[in-house]
Z-matrix of the N, CA and C atoms (Angstrom, degrees):
N
C 1 1.444
C 2 1.523 1 108.32
N 3 1.318 2 116.40 1 134.93
C 4 1.453 3 121.76 2 -178.67
C 5 1.520 4 110.32 3 -84.95
N 6 1.315 5 115.02 4 144.15
C 7 1.459 6 120.25 5 177.01
C 8 1.518 7 108.20 6 -95.25
N 9 1.307 8 116.91 7 126.57
C 10 1.456 9 122.82 8 -179.62
C 11 1.514 10 108.76 9 -117.42
N 12 1.319 11 116.48 10 70.23
C 13 1.452 12 119.46 11 -174.68
C 14 1.523 13 112.83 12 -82.23
N 15 1.340 14 117.81 13 -26.15
C 16 1.454 15 119.76 14 -174.63
C 17 1.525 16 112.13 15 -108.76
N 18 1.312 17 117.81 16 27.13
C 19 1.459 18 118.79 17 -176.75
C 20 1.521 19 111.42 18 -86.68
N 21 1.299 20 115.38 19 155.40
C 22 1.455 21 121.15 20 178.27
C 23 1.522 22 109.25 21 -85.10
N 24 1.316 23 116.00 22 170.65
C 25 1.465 24 120.35 23 177.97
C 26 1.525 25 110.67 24 -62.68
N 27 1.317 26 116.15 25 -40.32
C 28 1.467 27 120.25 26 -179.03
C 29 1.521 28 111.41 27 -65.43
N 30 1.334 29 116.89 28 -40.93
C 31 1.461 30 118.82 29 179.75
C 32 1.530 31 111.10 30 -69.85
N 33 1.337 32 116.96 31 -31.39
C 34 1.466 33 119.62 32 176.54
C 35 1.524 34 110.31 33 -67.97
N 36 1.326 35 117.16 34 -41.51
C 37 1.472 36 120.03 35 177.41
C 38 1.527 37 110.94 36 -64.83
N 39 1.334 38 116.93 37 -39.13
C 40 1.468 39 120.36 38 178.41
C 41 1.515 40 110.87 39 -63.93
N 42 1.325 41 116.62 40 -44.05
C 43 1.469 42 120.78 41 178.29
C 44 1.525 43 111.05 42 -62.84
N 45 1.329 44 116.35 43 -42.20
C 46 1.460 45 120.74 44 178.40
C 47 1.531 46 110.74 45 -62.29
N 48 1.326 47 115.90 46 -41.84
C 49 1.461 48 120.41 47 178.49
C 50 1.520 49 112.54 48 -64.39
N 51 1.326 50 116.58 49 -41.45
C 52 1.472 51 119.94 50 178.51
C 53 1.520 52 110.98 51 -64.41
N 54 1.322 53 116.58 52 -39.07
C 55 1.468 54 119.45 53 179.20
C 56 1.523 55 111.63 54 -68.37
N 57 1.335 56 116.24 55 -37.32
C 58 1.470 57 118.87 56 176.46
C 59 1.522 58 110.43 57 -65.15
N 60 1.332 59 117.11 58 -41.67
C 61 1.467 60 120.95 59 178.83
C 62 1.529 61 110.55 60 -62.89
N 63 1.327 62 116.89 61 -41.73
C 64 1.469 63 119.91 62 178.82
C 65 1.521 64 110.77 63 -65.09
N 66 1.330 65 117.31 64 -40.06
C 67 1.466 66 120.90 65 177.94
C 68 1.534 67 110.38 66 -63.73
N 69 1.325 68 116.38 67 -42.21
C 70 1.466 69 121.14 68 -179.51
C 71 1.519 70 110.37 69 -64.20
N 72 1.316 71 117.21 70 -41.95
C 73 1.469 72 121.00 71 -179.16
C 74 1.524 73 110.87 72 -68.37
N 75 1.351 74 117.39 73 -39.64
C 76 1.476 75 120.51 74 177.23
C 77 1.529 76 111.17 75 -59.77
N 78 1.328 77 116.94 76 -32.24
C 79 1.459 78 120.98 77 179.98
C 80 1.529 79 112.96 78 -90.51
N 81 1.335 80 116.80 79 6.92
C 82 1.466 81 123.61 80 179.25
C 83 1.523 82 112.12 81 56.27
N 84 1.318 83 116.57 82 43.49
C 85 1.462 84 121.98 83 176.55
C 86 1.517 85 108.97 84 -106.21
N 87 1.292 86 116.02 85 143.77
C 88 1.451 87 119.61 86 169.76
C 89 1.524 88 108.43 87 -87.73
N 90 1.328 89 115.88 88 167.31
C 91 1.459 90 119.19 89 177.06
C 92 1.528 91 110.60 90 -63.02
N 93 1.310 92 116.63 91 -36.36
C 94 1.469 93 120.60 92 179.64
C 95 1.527 94 110.92 93 -67.15
N 96 1.340 95 116.76 94 -39.40
C 97 1.464 96 119.68 95 179.03
C 98 1.530 97 110.96 96 -65.64
N 99 1.340 98 116.68 97 -43.53
C 100 1.455 99 120.23 98 179.01
C 101 1.528 100 110.45 99 -64.80
N 102 1.315 101 116.23 100 -39.31
C 103 1.463 102 119.99 101 179.27
C 104 1.521 103 111.00 102 -64.40
N 105 1.323 104 116.57 103 -43.91
C 106 1.475 105 120.00 104 179.93
C 107 1.530 106 110.56 105 -66.27
N 108 1.324 107 116.43 106 -41.46
C 109 1.464 108 120.86 107 -178.81
C 110 1.533 109 111.44 108 -66.10
N 111 1.329 110 117.01 109 -33.88
C 112 1.459 111 119.72 110 -177.49
C 113 1.525 112 112.97 111 -92.33
N 114 1.310 113 118.33 112 -13.68
C 115 1.458 114 120.63 113 178.16
C 116 1.515 115 113.98 114 83.85
N 117 1.327 116 116.88 115 25.24
C 118 1.459 117 121.63 116 175.46
C 119 1.522 118 108.37 117 -120.65
N 120 1.302 119 116.76 118 173.74
C 121 1.459 120 119.68 119 179.14
C 122 1.529 121 110.37 120 -80.52
N 123 1.341 122 114.74 121 161.36
C 124 1.458 123 119.81 122 177.80
C 125 1.529 124 109.93 123 -64.57
N 126 1.317 125 116.94 124 -32.90
C 127 1.457 126 121.16 125 177.93
C 128 1.523 127 112.14 126 -63.21
N 129 1.329 128 116.75 127 -33.93
C 130 1.468 129 120.00 128 177.52
C 131 1.518 130 110.68 129 -65.59
N 132 1.331 131 117.23 130 -43.16
C 133 1.469 132 120.49 131 177.61
C 134 1.523 133 109.58 132 -64.07
N 135 1.332 134 117.32 133 -40.28
C 136 1.462 135 120.39 134 177.70
C 137 1.528 136 111.08 135 -62.24
N 138 1.332 137 117.43 136 -42.49
C 139 1.464 138 120.75 137 179.85
C 140 1.530 139 111.45 138 -64.97
N 141 1.335 140 116.87 139 -39.54
C 142 1.466 141 119.67 140 178.13
C 143 1.524 142 109.98 141 -63.33
N 144 1.320 143 117.13 142 -45.35
C 145 1.458 144 120.66 143 -177.72
C 146 1.525 145 112.26 144 -70.31
N 147 1.325 146 118.05 145 -26.00
C 148 1.470 147 121.56 146 175.59
C 149 1.523 148 111.75 147 -77.71
N 150 1.332 149 117.11 148 -19.25
C 151 1.448 150 120.84 149 -177.90
C 152 1.511 151 112.61 150 94.42
N 153 1.315 152 116.62 151 14.71
C 154 1.459 153 120.72 152 176.51
C 155 1.525 154 109.83 153 -79.49
N 156 1.294 155 115.90 154 161.92
C 157 1.457 156 121.69 155 -179.79
C 158 1.529 157 110.19 156 -77.72
N 159 1.311 158 116.61 157 135.66
C 160 1.471 159 122.24 158 177.10
C 161 1.525 160 107.99 159 -132.78
N 162 1.308 161 115.43 160 167.10
C 163 1.462 162 119.70 161 177.13
C 164 1.527 163 109.54 162 -68.84
N 165 1.302 164 115.07 163 144.68
C 166 1.461 165 120.73 164 -177.37
C 167 1.524 166 110.81 165 -62.51
N 168 1.334 167 117.32 166 -38.85
C 169 1.461 168 119.81 167 -178.48
C 170 1.532 169 110.83 168 -62.83
N 171 1.334 170 117.46 169 -36.05
C 172 1.464 171 119.66 170 177.35
C 173 1.526 172 111.27 171 -70.81
N 174 1.325 173 116.24 172 -37.10
C 175 1.460 174 119.64 173 176.92
C 176 1.522 175 110.70 174 -64.47
N 177 1.322 176 116.99 175 -39.40
C 178 1.465 177 120.92 176 178.22
C 179 1.527 178 110.46 177 -65.13
N 180 1.320 179 116.78 178 -38.54
C 181 1.474 180 119.53 179 177.29
C 182 1.518 181 111.20 180 -61.59
N 183 1.330 182 117.25 181 -41.05
C 184 1.465 183 120.74 182 178.93
C 185 1.524 184 110.39 183 -67.44
N 186 1.332 185 116.76 184 -42.13
C 187 1.467 186 119.50 185 177.84
C 188 1.524 187 111.41 186 -61.83
N 189 1.336 188 117.30 187 -40.12
C 190 1.461 189 120.54 188 178.70
C 191 1.525 190 110.53 189 -63.48
N 192 1.328 191 117.44 190 -41.31
C 193 1.466 192 120.91 191 179.12
C 194 1.526 193 111.44 192 -65.37
N 195 1.326 194 117.18 193 -31.03
C 196 1.469 195 121.13 194 178.46
C 197 1.525 196 112.09 195 -83.52
N 198 1.320 197 117.65 196 -7.84
C 199 1.456 198 120.75 197 -177.80
C 200 1.519 199 112.51 198 77.80
N 201 1.323 200 118.47 199 22.94
C 202 1.458 201 123.22 200 -176.09
C 203 1.532 202 113.47 201 -112.61
N 204 1.301 203 118.16 202 6.73
C 205 1.457 204 119.69 203 -176.05
C 206 1.527 205 111.80 204 -65.26
N 207 1.316 206 118.01 205 -43.02
C 208 1.469 207 120.70 206 179.97
C 209 1.523 208 111.22 207 -64.64
N 210 1.319 209 117.01 208 -37.24
C 211 1.472 210 119.63 209 176.70
C 212 1.516 211 110.44 210 -65.29
N 213 1.323 212 116.78 211 -39.64
C 214 1.457 213 121.10 212 178.30
C 215 1.523 214 110.84 213 -65.67
N 216 1.319 215 117.32 214 -42.21
C 217 1.464 216 120.78 215 -179.41
C 218 1.519 217 112.66 216 -70.55
N 219 1.325 218 116.99 217 -22.57
C 220 1.463 219 119.64 218 179.88
C 221 1.525 220 112.51 219 -76.02
N 222 1.317 221 117.04 220 -3.33
C 223 1.464 222 119.79 221 175.98
C 224 1.522 223 109.44 222 -60.75
N 225 1.332 224 116.15 223 -41.84
C 226 1.460 225 121.75 224 178.54
C 227 1.525 226 108.07 225 -111.50
N 228 1.324 227 117.42 226 95.52
C 229 1.464 228 118.93 227 -177.21
C 230 1.527 229 111.68 228 -67.60
N 231 1.313 230 114.88 229 153.33
C 232 1.457 231 121.41 230 178.91
C 233 1.523 232 108.35 231 -81.77
N 234 1.319 233 116.24 232 103.11
C 235 1.461 234 121.51 233 -178.66
C 236 1.519 235 112.80 234 -100.90
N 237 1.311 236 117.33 235 6.02
C 238 1.460 237 118.79 236 -178.67
C 239 1.530 238 109.78 237 -72.70
N 240 1.320 239 117.41 238 144.30
C 241 1.464 240 119.72 239 -179.71
C 242 1.524 241 111.09 240 -69.48
N 243 1.304 242 114.69 241 150.23
C 244 1.462 243 120.17 242 178.39
C 245 1.532 244 109.49 243 -74.80
N 246 1.316 245 118.03 244 163.42
C 247 1.464 246 119.44 245 177.53
C 248 1.528 247 112.92 246 -59.00
N 249 1.319 248 117.44 247 -33.83
C 250 1.469 249 120.10 248 178.38
C 251 1.529 250 110.82 249 -68.85
N 252 1.345 251 116.89 250 -37.98
C 253 1.461 252 119.46 251 177.37
C 254 1.527 253 110.02 252 -64.85
N 255 1.314 254 116.83 253 -39.64
C 256 1.460 255 119.90 254 177.38
C 257 1.526 256 110.90 255 -63.13
N 258 1.332 257 116.55 256 -38.63
C 259 1.450 258 120.42 257 179.82
C 260 1.521 259 110.89 258 -64.71
N 261 1.330 260 116.47 259 -43.89
C 262 1.455 261 120.06 260 -179.47
C 263 1.527 262 112.11 261 -70.44
N 264 1.305 263 117.05 262 -30.84
C 265 1.458 264 119.94 263 179.75
C 266 1.523 265 111.46 264 -79.79
N 267 1.315 266 117.23 265 -13.05
C 268 1.448 267 120.84 266 179.39
C 269 1.511 268 112.74 267 74.59
N 270 1.303 269 116.53 268 25.42
C 271 1.453 270 120.27 269 -177.08
C 272 1.528 271 112.45 270 -88.97
N 273 1.308 272 117.29 271 -8.28
C 274 1.458 273 117.98 272 -179.95
C 275 1.510 274 109.00 273 -78.26
N 276 1.287 275 115.72 274 139.08
C 277 1.457 276 120.89 275 -179.36
C 278 1.521 277 108.73 276 -115.24
N 279 1.307 278 114.97 277 140.96
C 280 1.452 279 118.92 278 173.42
C 281 1.511 280 107.92 279 -77.91
N 282 1.290 281 115.37 280 127.29
C 283 1.445 282 119.50 281 -178.49
C 284 1.519 283 110.15 282 -79.13
N 285 1.311 284 115.33 283 139.61
C 286 1.450 285 121.22 284 176.63
C 287 1.511 286 108.34 285 -114.16
N 288 1.276 287 115.36 286 143.37
C 289 1.446 288 119.71 287 178.11
C 290 1.521 289 108.83 288 -75.20
N 291 1.280 290 115.08 289 132.66
C 292 1.457 291 119.63 290 -179.52
C 293 1.520 292 108.95 291 -74.30
N 294 1.301 293 114.99 292 133.60
C 295 1.459 294 119.12 293 177.54
C 296 1.515 295 108.09 294 -107.88
N 297 1.292 296 115.13 295 147.66
C 298 1.456 297 118.72 296 179.81
C 299 1.527 298 108.93 297 -75.31
N 300 1.316 299 117.60 298 146.52
C 301 1.465 300 119.92 299 -173.98
C 302 1.524 301 113.00 300 -69.00
N 303 1.320 302 118.02 301 -22.66
C 304 1.458 303 118.74 302 -175.94
C 305 1.515 304 113.42 303 -79.45
N 306 1.314 305 118.72 304 -14.53
C 307 1.459 306 120.02 305 179.91
C 308 1.523 307 111.90 306 -71.56
N 309 1.323 308 117.08 307 -36.27
C 310 1.455 309 120.74 308 -176.79
C 311 1.525 310 112.69 309 -93.19
N 312 1.300 311 118.02 310 -8.25
C 313 1.459 312 121.07 311 -177.62
C 314 1.522 313 109.99 312 -78.09
N 315 1.320 314 115.66 313 146.19
C 316 1.464 315 121.23 314 177.37
C 317 1.514 316 106.82 315 -84.80
N 318 1.304 317 116.26 316 128.49
C 319 1.452 318 120.32 317 -174.90
C 320 1.513 319 113.70 318 -84.53
N 321 1.312 320 118.58 319 0.45
C 322 1.463 321 120.74 320 -179.17
C 323 1.505 322 109.96 321 -89.56
N 324 1.284 323 115.47 322 150.02
C 325 1.449 324 121.59 323 178.60
C 326 1.524 325 108.18 324 -83.10
N 327 1.311 326 116.98 325 127.88
C 328 1.462 327 121.06 326 -176.85
C 329 1.517 328 110.22 327 -64.68
N 330 1.306 329 118.37 328 -39.87
C 331 1.461 330 120.67 329 179.62
C 332 1.516 331 111.05 330 -66.45
N 333 1.312 332 115.68 331 -35.96
C 334 1.461 333 118.78 332 179.43
C 335 1.523 334 110.42 333 -65.96
N 336 1.336 335 117.66 334 -35.26
C 337 1.459 336 120.13 335 178.85
C 338 1.522 337 110.90 336 -69.44
N 339 1.321 338 118.14 337 -35.63
C 340 1.462 339 121.36 338 -178.12
C 341 1.525 340 112.41 339 -80.47
N 342 1.290 341 117.42 340 -18.68
C 343 1.462 342 119.15 341 -176.71
C 344 1.518 343 112.63 342 -92.06
N 345 1.325 344 118.59 343 4.37
C 346 1.467 345 119.13 344 179.44
C 347 1.518 346 111.17 345 -65.95
N 348 1.335 347 116.80 346 -29.17
C 349 1.465 348 119.20 347 177.85
C 350 1.520 349 111.48 348 -69.75
N 351 1.308 350 117.21 349 -24.41
C 352 1.458 351 121.45 350 -174.74
C 353 1.528 352 112.10 351 -100.31
N 354 1.305 353 116.51 352 3.35
C 355 1.455 354 120.69 353 -178.55
C 356 1.529 355 109.34 354 -72.23
N 357 1.305 356 116.35 355 128.90
C 358 1.473 357 120.57 356 -178.21
C 359 1.512 358 111.29 357 -72.32
N 360 1.320 359 117.32 358 -23.15
C 361 1.457 360 120.83 359 -178.57
C 362 1.516 361 112.44 360 -94.21
N 363 1.308 362 118.47 361 14.92
C 364 1.454 363 121.98 362 -177.49
C 365 1.524 364 109.43 363 -69.32
N 366 1.314 365 117.40 364 123.97
C 367 1.463 366 122.66 365 -176.66
C 368 1.527 367 111.90 366 -78.00
N 369 1.328 368 119.17 367 -21.93
C 370 1.453 369 121.83 368 -176.49
C 371 1.520 370 111.75 369 -73.29
N 372 1.306 371 118.26 370 -32.01
C 373 1.469 372 121.71 371 -178.82
C 374 1.529 373 108.99 372 -105.97
N 375 1.302 374 115.27 373 137.89
C 376 1.462 375 119.22 374 179.11
C 377 1.523 376 110.71 375 -76.01
N 378 1.331 377 117.10 376 -41.11
C 379 1.454 378 120.30 377 -177.42
C 380 1.528 379 108.87 378 -98.58
N 381 1.316 380 117.67 379 128.21
C 382 1.472 381 119.21 380 178.86
C 383 1.525 382 110.73 381 -70.34
N 384 1.329 383 115.56 382 143.68
C 385 1.454 384 121.36 383 179.53
C 386 1.515 385 108.95 384 -103.15
N 387 1.301 386 115.58 385 146.28
C 388 1.458 387 120.55 386 176.08
C 389 1.514 388 108.61 387 -95.85
N 390 1.320 389 116.70 388 151.40
C 391 1.469 390 118.78 389 179.23
C 392 1.521 391 111.04 390 -64.82
N 393 1.316 392 115.39 391 149.95
C 394 1.447 393 121.63 392 179.47
C 395 1.510 394 109.10 393 -72.64
N 396 1.307 395 117.55 394 139.48
C 397 1.454 396 123.91 395 179.55
C 398 1.511 397 108.01 396 -116.94
N 399 1.334 398 115.23 397 141.18
C 400 1.455 399 121.03 398 -178.81
C 401 1.523 400 110.01 399 -61.14
N 402 1.324 401 116.55 400 137.72
C 403 1.460 402 125.87 401 179.44
C 404 1.529 403 113.67 402 61.76
N 405 1.316 404 118.97 403 23.41
C 406 1.473 405 119.35 404 178.97
C 407 1.513 406 111.05 405 -76.70
N 408 1.344 407 118.09 406 -18.49
C 409 1.451 408 120.21 407 -177.38
C 410 1.529 409 112.43 408 -82.78
N 411 1.274 410 120.01 409 -1.74
C 412 1.467 411 121.97 410 -178.84
C 413 1.493 412 112.26 411 -89.21
């Protein structure tokens, strides 16, 4: 197998198209037969074999018709852990519903609560109190 490490995108598409054409010819299929079997137009098969750009979904349809889709998908193996592996690793998190910050906040003003003792109109105390002033005790 030849290594094509320095090839351009266009040369890779051309090589892919030539290989598809060779595969089609080995199986004694015409372009029209492959197109009908894969559910794409004959022009799409021609564009793939010429090395022109086509939609990925059409390319996948052609690969499926050739029986090569699984080989194509195996290029990128599925390395994600299974749900059981996640369970054993303890990586699953219990989801919590997000609560809005205003539901738990106290709507009263803290200064207003502390100033009730200093309110001149307070009915509980007969003599009104004045607010405390810094350094008044000196």
